[in-house]
C-alpha positions as CSV (number, residue, x, y, z in Angstrom):
1,G,-0.1,0.0,-0.3
2,D,2.7,2.2,-0.1
3,V,3.4,5.1,-2.7
4,V,6.9,5.2,-4.0
5,Y,8.2,7.8,-6.4
6,F,10.8,6.0,-9.2
7,E,12.6,7.2,-11.5
8,K,10.5,7.6,-15.0
9,L,9.1,4.4,-16.4
10,D,8.1,3.3,-19.7
11,S,4.2,2.2,-18.7
12,E,1.1,4.0,-19.0
13,E,-0.9,5.4,-15.7
14,G,-3.1,2.8,-14.2
15,K,-1.0,-0.4,-15.6
16,K,0.7,-2.6,-13.4
17,V,4.4,-3.0,-13.1
18,T,6.6,-6.1,-11.8
19,F,9.9,-5.7,-10.1
20,S,12.0,-8.6,-10.1
21,N,14.7,-6.9,-8.7
22,V,14.7,-6.8,-4.9
23,V,17.4,-5.7,-2.6
24,L,16.1,-6.3,0.4
25,V,12.7,-8.0,2.2
26,S,11.5,-7.7,5.6
27,N,8.8,-10.1,7.0
28,D,8.3,-9.7,10.6
29,D,11.5,-10.2,12.8
30,K,13.0,-11.8,9.5
31,I,14.8,-10.0,6.9
32,E,16.3,-11.4,4.0
33,V,19.2,-8.8,2.2
34,G,20.2,-10.3,-1.6
35,A,23.5,-10.5,-3.0
36,P,23.0,-8.6,-5.2
37,Y,19.2,-9.5,-5.4
38,V,16.6,-11.7,-3.3
39,K,15.5,-14.7,-5.3
40,G,11.9,-15.6,-5.8
41,V,11.1,-12.2,-4.6
42,K,8.5,-10.0,-7.1
43,V,7.1,-6.8,-6.0
44,E,3.8,-5.8,-8.1
45,G,2.4,-2.1,-8.2
46,K,0.4,-0.2,-10.0
47,V,1.0,3.1,-12.0
48,V,-0.5,6.4,-10.5
49,A,1.1,9.2,-12.0
50,H,4.1,10.4,-13.9
51,G,5.5,14.1,-13.1
52,K,8.6,16.1,-12.5
53,A,10.4,17.0,-9.2
54,K,11.0,20.6,-8.0
55,K,13.4,22.6,-10.3
56,I,16.8,23.0,-9.3
57,L,19.2,25.5,-9.9
58,V,22.2,24.8,-11.8
59,Y,24.8,27.7,-11.7
60,K,28.2,28.3,-13.3
61,Y,30.5,30.9,-12.4
62,K,34.3,31.7,-13.0
63,A,36.0,34.2,-11.0
64,K,37.2,37.4,-12.9
65,K,36.2,36.7,-16.0
66,N,32.6,37.6,-16.1
67,Y,31.5,34.0,-16.8
68,R,27.7,33.3,-15.3
69,R,25.7,30.7,-16.3
70,T,22.5,29.6,-15.0
71,Q,20.6,26.3,-15.9
72,G,17.5,24.5,-14.2
73,H,16.7,21.1,-14.2
74,R,13.6,18.9,-13.3
75,Q,13.9,15.0,-13.1
76,P,10.8,13.1,-14.5
77,Y,9.5,10.6,-12.0
78,T,6.8,8.0,-11.9
79,K,4.4,7.4,-8.8
80,V,3.9,4.3,-8.1
81,E,1.4,2.2,-5.5
82,I,2.8,-1.0,-4.2
83,T,-0.1,-4.0,-4.4
84,S,1.7,-6.9,-3.2
85,I,5.1,-8.5,-2.2
86,K,5.2,-12.2,-3.6
87,M,7.8,-14.3,-2.1
88,A,8.4,-18.0,-3.7
């Protein structure tokens, strides 16, 4: 039921997404850490929305040379609601 933000995924809103490369799984007192991934675990989610993060400003400056450049950047993201975690 958690909502997680990922770097932009190629999937439409409302579609299901499956993640098979899971690094860590926690179930009550049991914690499994992968090396590099946990085997047999899949996480399924539903794409809620696509968007862009807040704008950050990149400012380049060189002292005494009258060189100043300002550039903005907004990172695209995909908002995913986790529906289930399946363990084999």
